[in-house]
N, C-alpha and C positions, 0 to 999 in steps of 0.2 A: 782403954784404947778401943776404938771402933774398928771392926774389920772392913776391908775394902771389898765390896761386891765384885763378882767377876766382871760385870759390865764396866766398872770403873777401872779395874786392872786392864781389861782389853783396850779401853780408851787410852790409858797411859802408855800401853805397849805400842800403840800406833804412833805414827810420826806427827804428833800434835804438840802444841805448846801450852804452857801453863802461865797464867798471870798470877804472880805471887804478891801478896800484901803482907808487909811487916809494919811495925810501928816505929816512928821516929822518936827521938828523945822527948819531944814536946807532945807526943801522943798523936800526931797527925799521921795519916797513912802514907806508905811508900809502896808503889806498885810497879812491878817490872815483869817483863815476859822472859821466860826461861825454858830450857829443855827440861824434861821431867822423866822420872823413872820410878820404879818401886822395887822393894825387896819384901815380898810377902805383903803384909799390911802396912809397912813403913814406906812413906813417900820420900823420894830422894831428889834433891836438887844440888847443883854443883856451881860454885862461883869462885871468883878470885878472893884471896885473902885481902881484907881491907875494903871490899866493896860495901856499899851502903846496906845491902841485904845481909851480908855477913855481920857487920857491926850491929845491926838491929836485932838479928837472931840471937847473938850472944847476949845482948843487953836485956831483951824481952822475948821470952819464948813463944808468945802468942803469934800465930801465923795463919793465913788463909790462902787458898788458891782455887782457881777454877781451871778446868781443862776442857777445851772446846774443840770439837771436830770441825775443821774448816769447810768440809763439804756439807755439813748439816749442823747449823748452829743450835738445833734442839738436842743434839747428841752432845751433852756437856755434863760435867760433874763439878760439884762444889765440895771442897774439903776445908774444914776448920780444924785446927789442931795446935799442938805444942811441939816446939823443937825439942827433941829428946837428946840429940847429940850434934855437936859441931866438931868435925874432926878432919885432920889432914890424912889420916890412915885410909888408904884406898882411893883417895880423891883423884890422883893422877890416872890410875887405871880406869876409874869410873868415867872421867871426861873422855878417855879414848873410846869407851863403850858407847857413850852418847854421840861422839863424832861418827862412829860407824852407823848408828841409827839415823842421825839427822843429815849427815853429809856424805855417807858412803865411804868414809876414809878410815883407815885402820888406826891412825894417830891424829889427835887434835892438833891442827896446824897453827892455831893462833896463840900458842903459849907465848908468854912474855918473859924475858930473862929476869930472874930474881923474884918473880911473882908465883906464889904457891896456890894450888887449887885447894878448895875447902868443900867438903861433903856435908850437907845439912840434911839430917835425918828427922823426919816429921812423923809424929804419932797422931793419927786422926782422932778427934773427939766428936766430930759431927761429919757425916757424909751424906750428900744428896746425890743419888745415882742419876745417870742420864735420864732426862725427861722422855727422850725418844723411846726408852724401854718400857714406859708405863702404858697400861691399857688405856688410860685417859688420853694420852697423846695419840695412840694408834687410832682410836675412835675419832678424835678431832681431825687428824690428818686424812683419814678416809673420807670423812664428811667434806672436808675442804676440797679434796680432789674431785668429788662428785659435783661440786659447784654450789 
């Protein structure tokens, strides 16, 4: 497992979204935007039981995501990894935590009767830290600003 640099953790902790790619049964990609979180070096996403990303994550553990700052598209991270666990344990509390982060609500208000939440835990195998943190980006941006 690769560790998440602080710059990636800081990005995930902000109110940003992730685009998550899983693989369909035929090998084609499925991409969807999600709320994102982390627990140390483990990336967390939350979904409904039976959603396409849930079914794909159970069938094939290969997964990738990007996390992008909407105020600066160069401040983005890319993570490839493996689903290490798909669980109902803690998923309901976790969606409430995400609702607080993204909506400012103590409880997730869009629960559907009879639909359980699923917590997908991702173990990173490759991490590209935000380009905006690199000295190459800072030099390029400074030069761009000078004209």
